[in-house]
C-alpha positions, -999 to +999 in steps of 0.1 A: +001+000+000+009+031-003+012+063+022-019+070+020-034+041+030-044+053+064-048+085+080-062+096+115-077+131+117-085+144+154-122+159+151-111+188+173-081+195+147-082+196+110-051+210+107-025+182+112-031+146+102-006+117+116-004+093+080+019+067+086+046+062+063+034+027+056+003+003+062+013-032+061-020-044+070-059-030+077-084-055+085-125-040+087-144-058+112-181-051+112-206-077+134-241-081+135-255-100+168-286-115+168-305-122+200-314-159+208-341-161+235-344-198+250-381-213+248-398-240+267-393-262+234-378-271+207-344-241+197-339-206+205-361-179+188-346-150+176-367-115+169-339-087+164-309-079+158-285-050+162-253-036+146-221-037+164-196-013+167-166-013+136-133-021+143-101-019+124-065-034+130-044-013+114-010-024+114+017+006+101+051+020+104+058+059+106+092+071+090+119+077+118+115+113+117+151+122+134+175+099+113+173+094+073+177+057+079+166+030+098+201+012+108+215+043+120+213+074+135+214+105+118+202+131+140+242+141+149+243+156+115+220+184+122+188+200+126+190+214+089+180+179+075+146+184+092+136+152+087+099+157+108+090+142+143+110+108+157+097+079+168+093+088+201+070+119+195+047+103+170+044+073+202+033+102+220+010+119+192-007+082+195-008+082+233-020+114+234-051+106+211-058+074+228-055+087+267-079+119+251-110+096+242-119+119+223-137+103+187-116+112+158-119+102+115-104+072+102-097+070+061-089+042+050-091+028+010-117+008+019-141+027+043-146+060+061-147+062+096-166+092+115-161+082+155-132+060+160-111+055+192-081+039+201-085+009+221-053-007+217-018+007+210+008-021+205+049-009+196+074-032+187+112-023+191+140-042+177+175-042+165+167-031+132+142-009+139+152+014+160+145+043+146+112+038+128+081+028+147+062+002+136+028-003+152-006-019+157-035-001+165-066-015+173-096+015+169-133+010+175-161+026+164-181+049+192-220+046+183-237+078+192-267+089+196-291+119+205-312+122+240-342+145+242-356+157+275-393+157+279-412+178+304-431+157+330-462+170+349-462+172+385-474+147+408-498+175+425-516+171+389-526+137+396-551+121+414-530+101+435-500+117+427-478+098+462-484+066+448-478+070+413-450+088+389-452+109+361-465+103+330-443+100+304-439+092+264-433+053+259-430+057+222-454+044+193-463+009+201-470-017+173-484-052+181-474-081+154-484-118+153-450-131+147-449-155+115-452-191+120-464-186+154-499-212+146-473-238+135-460-238+167-468-270+184-448-284+214-429-314+211-441-344+223-419-370+242-414-404+226-433-435+237-414-463+240 
């Protein structure tokens, strides 16, 4: 993949992108959970499902800002090279992004995520990778929703205000008959 395989854009700052130089792999995981309810006879029944938050695992490499090559430290040559932030500085930026716990945007070649958090950050350093930052990031999508406050009448407006609670909006109720409910018959024990 090229260097624009994935980049991270904090929601609060649109000026600075954190772009890995190499994206080794991306794993996108999306799951749908189906409810399972046990019944007296027969298999479990399912009446609804919901989407779990998406998860993205990125194995990536950030170049050595303080060094021009990954097998030797060239920072002693002077600051006139301006090679960018060091691996330690990039690692600190990733840690800050994780500890801030503020959702940010991630764009990959396959998909764009608007509300992601770094749930796991693993950095590996070896003898030949001392001057680069190789890391594995696990990012989880945060599913956001809007809430609404409703004003409730005071208890003094009710006949029995002490023993009853305020009336609230419970939403629209729709009664349906499950498909195939007339066909369900209990299993009879086998006779010998």
